[in-house]
GURO-849226 format. One record per residue (C-alpha): residue number from 0; residue in three letters; x, y, z. Coordinates in nm, 4 decimals. Layout:
<rs>
R   resi   resn          X          Y          Z
R    NUM    ALA          X          Y          Z
...
</rs>
This chain:
<rs>
R   resi   resn          X          Y          Z
R      0    MET     0.5149     1.8809     9.8668
R      1    SER     0.7861     1.7243     9.6486
R      2    ASP     1.0422     1.4705     9.7712
R      3    ASP     1.4190     1.4967     9.7599
R      4    ARG     1.6194     1.1989     9.6305
R      5    ASN     1.6202     1.0408     9.9775
R      6    GLY     1.2412     1.0352    10.0018
R      7    HIS     1.2189     1.3224    10.2495
R      8    PRO     0.9517     1.5787    10.1592
R      9    ARG     1.0949     1.9119    10.0534
R     10    PRO     0.9468     2.2023    10.2516
R     11    GLU     0.6816     2.4175    10.0910
R     12    GLY     0.8312     2.7062     9.8957
R     13    ALA     1.1771     2.5498     9.8695
R     14    ARG     1.3909     2.7438     9.6235
R     15    THR     1.7431     2.8219     9.5106
R     16    ALA     1.9007     3.1275     9.6725
R     17    THR     2.1910     3.3544     9.5859
R     18    VAL     2.4825     3.4458     9.8093
R     19    GLU     2.3336     3.7926     9.8477
R     20    GLU     1.9964     3.6526     9.9567
R     21    ILE     2.1543     3.4301    10.2222
R     22    ALA     2.3651     3.7246    10.3423
R     23    ALA     2.0492     3.9333    10.3739
R     24    GLU     1.8772     3.6538    10.5678
R     25    LEU     2.1623     3.6426    10.8180
R     26    SER     2.2048     4.0209    10.8401
R     27    GLY     1.8602     4.0945    10.9782
R     28    ALA     1.7568     4.1596    11.3354
R     29    PRO     1.9063     3.9272    11.5994
R     30    ASP     1.7450     3.5849    11.5737
R     31    ARG     1.7852     3.2289    11.6991
R     32    PHE     1.9653     2.9644    11.4919
R     33    VAL     2.0924     2.6082    11.4962
R     34    VAL     2.4034     2.5558    11.2808
R     35    THR     2.4610     2.1950    11.1786
R     36    SER     2.6509     1.9751    10.9350
R     37    HIS     2.6825     1.6112    10.8354
R     38    HIS     2.7748     1.3324    11.0747
R     39    ASN     3.1354     1.2100    11.0804
R     40    PRO     3.2423     1.5703    11.0162
R     41    ASP     3.5592     1.6482    10.8241
R     42    GLY     3.7573     1.9719    10.8275
R     43    ASP     3.5189     2.1489    10.5918
R     44    ALA     3.2065     2.0450    10.7835
R     45    LEU     3.3388     2.1491    11.1250
R     46    GLY     3.5274     2.4508    10.9920
R     47    SER     3.2257     2.5874    10.8064
R     48    MET     3.0019     2.5365    11.1099
R     49    LEU     3.2360     2.7183    11.3453
R     50    GLY     3.3350     2.9953    11.1054
R     51    LEU     2.9767     3.0795    11.0165
R     52    GLY     2.8453     3.0331    11.3701
R     53    ARG     3.1082     3.2600    11.5221
R     54    ALA     3.0321     3.5274    11.2640
R     55    MET     2.6605     3.5074    11.3413
R     56    ILE     2.7235     3.5286    11.7163
R     57    ALA     2.9478     3.8313    11.6625
R     58    HIS     2.6539     4.0028    11.4911
R     59    GLY     2.4051     3.9462    11.7699
R     60    HIS     2.2452     3.6131    11.6844
R     61    ASP     2.1744     3.3367    11.9360
R     62    VAL     2.3504     3.0318    11.7869
R     63    VAL     2.3539     2.6665    11.8937
R     64    TYR     2.5688     2.4024    11.7214
R     65    ALA     2.4301     2.0516    11.6701
R     66    HIS     2.4743     1.7358    11.4674
R     67    ARG     2.3852     1.3759    11.5280
R     68    ASP     2.7134     1.2188    11.6439
R     69    GLU     2.7548     1.1229    12.0083
R     70    HIS     3.1210     1.2274    11.9810
R     71    PRO     3.0833     1.5231    11.7453
R     72    VAL     3.4434     1.6424    11.7063
R     73    PRO     3.7178     1.4209    11.5584
R     74    PRO     4.0261     1.4272    11.7835
R     75    GLU     4.2473     1.5693    11.5089
R     76    LEU     4.0127     1.8676    11.4735
R     77    ALA     3.9457     1.9308    11.8419
R     78    PHE     4.1931     2.2199    11.8443
R     79    LEU     3.9485     2.4195    11.6301
R     80    MET     3.6964     2.4321    11.9147
R     81    ALA     3.7117     2.7361    12.1429
R     82    ASP     3.6640     2.7189    12.5179
R     83    GLY     3.2951     2.6862    12.5967
R     84    GLU     3.1893     2.5795    12.2469
R     85    VAL     2.9657     2.2710    12.2494
R     86    ILE     2.8110     2.0672    11.9674
R     87    LEU     2.4855     1.8997    12.0731
R     88    PRO     2.3996     1.5492    11.9413
R     89    ASP     2.0445     1.6589    11.8594
R     90    LEU     1.8326     1.9700    11.8178
R     91    PRO     1.7988     2.1831    12.1321
R     92    PRO     1.4700     2.1864    12.3264
R     93    ASP     1.3787     2.5278    12.1800
R     94    ALA     1.4432     2.4200    11.8195
R     95    ALA     1.0909     2.5191    11.7152
R     96    ASP     1.1919     2.8806    11.7734
R     97    ARG     1.5104     2.8527    11.5672
R     98    ILE     1.6189     2.8574    11.2018
R     99    LEU     1.8356     2.5607    11.1014
R    100    VAL     2.1435     2.6424    10.8921
R    101    ALA     2.2980     2.3285    10.7407
R    102    VAL     2.6476     2.3552    10.5927
R    103    ASP     2.8392     2.1003    10.3844
R    104    SER     2.5663     1.8339    10.3868
R    105    ALA     2.4644     1.7047    10.0448
R    106    THR     2.1539     1.5262    10.1670
R    107    ALA     1.9074     1.5391    10.4524
R    108    MET     2.0017     1.1804    10.5389
R    109    ARG     2.3482     1.2956    10.6423
R    110    LEU     2.1921     1.5206    10.9057
R    111    TRP     1.9313     1.3135    11.0916
R    112    PRO     1.8328     1.0044    10.8886
R    113    ASP     1.5118     0.9409    11.0784
R    114    ARG     1.3443     1.2722    10.9990
R    115    ALA     1.3320     1.5548    10.7486
R    116    PRO     1.5611     1.8431    10.8512
R    117    HIS     1.2805     2.0981    10.8583
R    118    THR     1.0853     1.8951    11.1139
R    119    GLY     1.0797     2.0790    11.4449
R    120    VAL     1.2451     2.4039    11.3312
R    121    ARG     1.1088     2.7276    11.1843
R    122    ARG     1.2848     2.6967    10.8491
R    123    VAL     1.6015     2.5598    10.6895
R    124    ILE     1.8879     2.7338    10.5094
R    125    ASN     2.1078     2.4902    10.3146
R    126    ILE     2.4632     2.6002    10.2213
R    127    ASP     2.6766     2.3470    10.0357
R    128    HIS     2.9206     2.2794     9.7522
R    129    HIS     2.8357     1.9160     9.6678
R    130    HIS     2.7210     1.8939     9.3077
R    131    ASP     2.4551     1.6343     9.3968
R    132    ASN     2.2959     1.8292     9.6834
R    133    THR     1.9270     1.7389     9.7122
R    134    CYS     1.8185     2.0978     9.7951
R    135    PHE     1.6366     1.9987    10.1128
R    136    GLY     1.6133     2.3506    10.2590
R    137    HIS     1.3632     2.6311    10.2263
R    138    LEU     1.6544     2.8358    10.0875
R    139    ASN     1.9287     2.6448     9.9052
R    140    LEU     2.2657     2.8019     9.8270
R    141    VAL     2.4478     2.5252     9.6404
R    142    ASP     2.7594     2.6016     9.4355
R    143    GLY     2.9110     2.2867     9.2891
R    144    ALA     3.1980     2.4889     9.1417
R    145    ALA     3.3190     2.6024     9.4849
R    146    SER     3.6122     2.4146     9.6313
R    147    SER     3.4524     2.3839     9.9737
R    148    SER     3.1626     2.4952    10.1849
R    149    ALA     3.4105     2.7139    10.3722
R    150    GLU     3.4698     2.9047    10.0478
R    151    ILE     3.0945     2.9662    10.0134
R    152    VAL     3.0686     3.0793    10.3754
R    153    VAL     3.3388     3.3388    10.3082
R    154    HIS     3.1346     3.4600    10.0100
R    155    VAL     2.8311     3.4980    10.2366
R    156    LEU     3.0273     3.6883    10.5017
R    157    GLU     3.1714     3.9191    10.2366
R    158    ALA     2.8271     3.9815    10.0853
R    159    ALA     2.6962     4.0642    10.4326
R    160    GLY     2.9754     4.3174    10.4773
R    161    TRP     3.0935     4.1444    10.7945
R    162    THR     3.4546     4.1657    10.9089
R    163    ILE     3.6175     3.8228    10.9177
R    164    THR     3.8127     3.7917    11.2405
R    165    ARG     4.0971     3.5535    11.3172
R    166    GLU     3.8595     3.3373    11.5252
R    167    MET     3.6328     3.2937    11.2225
R    168    ALA     3.9165     3.2609    10.9732
R    169    ILE     4.1017     2.9721    11.1398
R    170    PRO     3.8256     2.7091    11.1065
R    171    LEU     3.7323     2.8381    10.7608
R    172    TYR     4.0940     2.8060    10.6441
R    173    ALA     4.0995     2.4524    10.7882
R    174    GLY     3.7921     2.3712    10.5798
R    175    LEU     3.9455     2.5250    10.2697
R    176    ILE     4.2814     2.3474    10.2841
R    177    THR     4.1425     2.0075    10.3814
R    178    ASP     3.8833     2.0004    10.1026
R    179    THR     4.1361     2.1191     9.8424
R    180    GLY     4.4023     1.8762     9.9630
R    181    ARG     4.6330     2.1658    10.0539
R    182    PHE     4.5457     2.3263     9.7177
R    183    CYS     4.6488     2.0148     9.5217
R    184    TYR     4.3064     1.8762     9.4234
R    185    ALA     4.1358     1.9549     9.0937
R    186    ASN     3.8692     2.1599     9.2757
R    187    THR     4.1316     2.4260     9.3563
R    188    THR     4.0710     2.7478     9.1611
R    189    GLY     4.1926     3.1034     9.1566
R    190    GLU     3.8941     3.1884     9.3758
R    191    SER     4.0128     2.9308     9.6302
R    192    HIS     4.3445     3.1125     9.6519
R    193    ARG     4.1723     3.4509     9.6768
R    194    VAL     3.9627     3.3259     9.9672
R    195    ALA     4.2774     3.1858    10.1266
R    196    SER     4.4397     3.5289    10.1020
R    197    VAL     4.1367     3.6850    10.2740
R    198    LEU     4.1676     3.4368    10.5607
R    199    LEU     4.5435     3.4863    10.5865
R    200    ALA     4.4876     3.8625    10.6063
R    201    ALA     4.2441     3.7974    10.8920
R    202    GLY     4.5230     3.6432    11.0979
R    203    VAL     4.5559     3.2751    11.0057
R    204    ASP     4.9070     3.1365    11.0621
R    205    PRO     4.9379     2.8816    10.7773
R    206    GLU     5.2473     2.7166    10.9239
R    207    GLU     5.0830     2.6610    11.2611
R    208    LEU     4.7543     2.5408    11.1146
R    209    GLY     4.9289     2.3132    10.8665
R    210    ARG     5.1338     2.1626    11.1466
R    211    ARG     4.8246     2.0985    11.3601
R    212    LEU     4.6415     1.9347    11.0691
R    213    TYR     4.9179     1.7408    10.8972
R    214    GLU     5.2292     1.7092    11.1119
R    215    GLU     5.0995     1.5836    11.4450
R    216    LEU     4.9918     1.2381    11.3324
R    217    PRO     4.8958     0.9868    11.6037
R    218    ILE     5.1029     0.6703    11.6028
R    219    ASP     4.7947     0.4460    11.5782
R    220    ARG     4.7040     0.6094    11.2455
R    221    LEU     5.0470     0.5347    11.1027
R    222    ARG     5.0292     0.1762    11.2279
R    223    LEU     4.6901     0.1381    11.0601
R    224    LEU     4.8339     0.2853    10.7403
R    225    GLY     5.1001     0.0138    10.7479
R    226    ARG     4.8410    -0.2584    10.7991
R    227    ALA     4.6208    -0.1223    10.5194
R    228    MET     4.9079    -0.0977    10.2735
R    229    GLY     5.0383    -0.4405    10.3752
R    230    THR     4.7133    -0.6129    10.2819
R    231    ALA     4.5930    -0.3859    10.0000
R    232    ASP     4.4865    -0.5485     9.6738
R    233    LEU     4.5405    -0.4038     9.3268
R    234    ARG     4.2593    -0.4581     9.0752
R    235    CYS     4.1570    -0.3257     8.7336
R    236    GLU     4.5113    -0.3764     8.6028
R    237    GLY     4.6534    -0.1777     8.8933
R    238    ARG     4.4213     0.1179     8.8566
R    239    LEU     4.2083     0.0307     9.1622
R    240    MET     4.3531    -0.0304     9.5100
R    241    VAL     4.1297    -0.1674     9.7852
R    242    ALA     4.1914    -0.2475    10.1507
R    243    SER     3.9917    -0.3205    10.4636
R    244    LEU     4.0568    -0.2631    10.8323
R    245    GLY     3.8728    -0.4572    11.0992
R    246    PRO     3.8704    -0.5046    11.4771
R    247    ALA     4.1949    -0.7034    11.4759
R    248    ASP     4.3718    -0.4185    11.2960
R    249    PHE     4.2350    -0.1590    11.5372
R    250    SER     4.3365    -0.3708    11.8359
R    251    ALA     4.6891    -0.4304    11.7054
R    252    SER     4.7361    -0.0622    11.6186
R    253    GLY     4.5983     0.0746    11.9433
R    254    GLY     4.3362     0.2949    11.7787
R    255    ALA     4.0875     0.3382    11.4940
R    256    ASP     4.2007     0.6666    11.3353
R    257    THR     4.1978     0.6092    10.9571
R    258    GLU     4.2180     0.9738    10.8488
R    259    GLY     4.4317     1.0137    10.5358
R    260    ILE     4.4838     0.6432    10.4700
R    261    VAL     4.2711     0.6236    10.1555
R    262    GLU     4.4517     0.9304    10.0186
R    263    ALA     4.7853     0.7547    10.0747
R    264    MET     4.6528     0.4506     9.8879
R    265    ARG     4.5440     0.6714     9.5978
R    266    SER     4.8946     0.8177     9.5762
R    267    VAL     5.0478     0.4806     9.4766
R    268    GLU     5.1922     0.4867     9.1251
R    269    GLY     4.9389     0.3747     8.8644
R    270    VAL     4.6409     0.3809     9.1012
R    271    ARG     4.3544     0.6000     8.9819
R    272    VAL     4.0919     0.4951     9.2381
R    273    ALA     4.1342     0.3822     9.5993
R    274    ALA     3.8787     0.2424     9.8420
R    275    LEU     3.9228     0.1787    10.2127
R    276    ALA     3.6591    -0.0148    10.4100
R    277    ARG     3.6697     0.0045    10.7883
R    278    SER     3.4433    -0.1957    11.0134
R    279    VAL     3.1805    -0.0114    11.2169
R    280    GLY     2.9638    -0.2061    11.4559
R    281    THR     2.9219    -0.5784    11.4101
R    282    SER     2.8342    -0.6116    11.0422
R    283    SER     2.8735    -0.2756    10.8694
R    284    TRP     3.1599    -0.1164    10.6812
R    285    ARG     3.2278     0.2510    10.6268
R    286    VAL     3.3859     0.2935    10.2833
R    287    SER     3.5923     0.5929    10.1687
R    288    VAL     3.6617     0.6233     9.7965
R    289    ARG     3.9020     0.8572     9.6176
R    290    SER     3.9825     0.9136     9.2502
R    291    ASP     4.2357     1.1262     9.0653
R    292    THR     4.0520     1.1206     8.7333
R    293    ASP     3.7226     1.2503     8.5987
R    294    ASP     3.6925     0.9180     8.4161
R    295    VAL     3.5591     0.7694     8.7424
R    296    ASP     3.2853     0.9493     8.9346
R    297    VAL     3.3149     0.7952     9.2810
R    298    SER     3.0103     0.9873     9.4046
R    299    ALA     2.7998     0.7787     9.1632
R    300    ILE     2.9436     0.4607     9.3145
R    301    ALA     2.8691     0.5911     9.6646
R    302    ARG     2.5137     0.6910     9.5735
R    303    ALA     2.4441     0.3360     9.4547
R    304    GLU     2.5000     0.2255     9.8161
R    305    GLY     2.3116     0.5135     9.9772
R    306    GLY     2.6090     0.7462    10.0251
R    307    GLY     2.7385     1.0448     9.8321
R    308    GLY     3.0086     1.3038     9.8017
R    309    HIS     3.2137     1.4597     9.5258
R    310    ARG     3.3152     1.3287     9.1864
R    311    ARG     3.6629     1.2498     9.3207
R    312    ALA     3.5937     1.1928     9.6919
R    313    ALA     3.2943     1.0096     9.8346
R    314    GLY     3.1832     0.7631    10.0975
R    315    PHE     2.9087     0.5252    10.2037
R    316    THR     2.8175     0.2642    10.4635
R    317    THR     2.7394    -0.0916    10.3559
R    318    LYS     2.6686    -0.4350    10.4953
R    319    ARG     2.8471    -0.6051    10.2046
R    320    PRO     3.1466    -0.8026    10.3383
R    321    PRO     3.4794    -0.6826    10.1955
R    322    ASP     3.5225    -0.9621     9.9386
R    323    ASP     3.1778    -0.8979     9.7931
R    324    LEU     3.2176    -0.5217     9.8277
R    325    PHE     3.5493    -0.5065     9.6436
R    326    ALA     3.4310    -0.7369     9.3638
R    327    TRP     3.1302    -0.5086     9.3163
R    328    MET     3.3496    -0.1975     9.3237
R    329    GLU     3.5867    -0.3498     9.0705
R    330    GLY     3.2933    -0.3893     8.8335
R    331    GLN     3.1762    -0.0328     8.8968
R    332    VAL     3.5206     0.1153     8.8342
R    333    ALA     3.5877    -0.1043     8.5298
R    334    ASP     3.2549    -0.0026     8.3735
R    335    GLN     3.3302     0.3674     8.4191
R    336    LEU     3.6843     0.3364     8.2879
R    337    ALA     3.5603     0.1435     7.9844
R    338    SER     3.2993     0.4051     7.9005
</rs>
């Protein structure tokens, strides 16, 4: 049994699968599933979970949602949840009778770090668009050219011949537009726009969804943005911007919602890479990194600290204090820019 890059054993018979094969797996007789994604879910993680899960339920499957966070739905995405939908913080008691479907998780560590994902379930289907996915499932549908996992889920639903309803389309569209940066990131393709048109035809109201995602910003987030920008440091001749937010910032702002702050830092003129570190617990920092250039692969920087992500958007958790962290990151970014 071979190991993935996190040291978890890959399941026996693990292999790459096509969209058509995954569609066939999900189109069989009614079965029992757990649909999961990575912890600290973003719009693509939650949207892909809900869009796929709702489609599977509509076609007779027994579906449970689960991932490891005690508070599994970020407040800004809570509107995507339907009445009665619940995300469990761990596998259900009958997990041994279920197939695990993981969406938008590049590594097994981002699911449950203390165990391999196939432990305690019948088998694992892994659907993802991260280019560095460790292929931890029995069946692995990984398309690094896709803009989002939501885009891949739409491909699976189309291959299965399933009708995409408005209830499925809304979370999938949320995943699509958040991972493409409202169709402004380099991962946006003609296929991304085609998938968007499919979801719009299914009943998505882009104005309403855009307003819910981008125009109802909590005041504490904007206060934190001000604090981050007020103390941000420019390095690498202005090409790297770094900032940290700690307990004092959260207390003064009245909250800890940092969504979108690192993207705002990256938008500063001349900045090619931005990194935001926010304190978690007593001695750890959660770091979000963004780049606007292929000259810097931020996923490589994140992997060096046990994290991961995309070439232009990644994250990791570290115990390095900010001064040490940012000096190290400056070296990482400078080396990549120089090469």
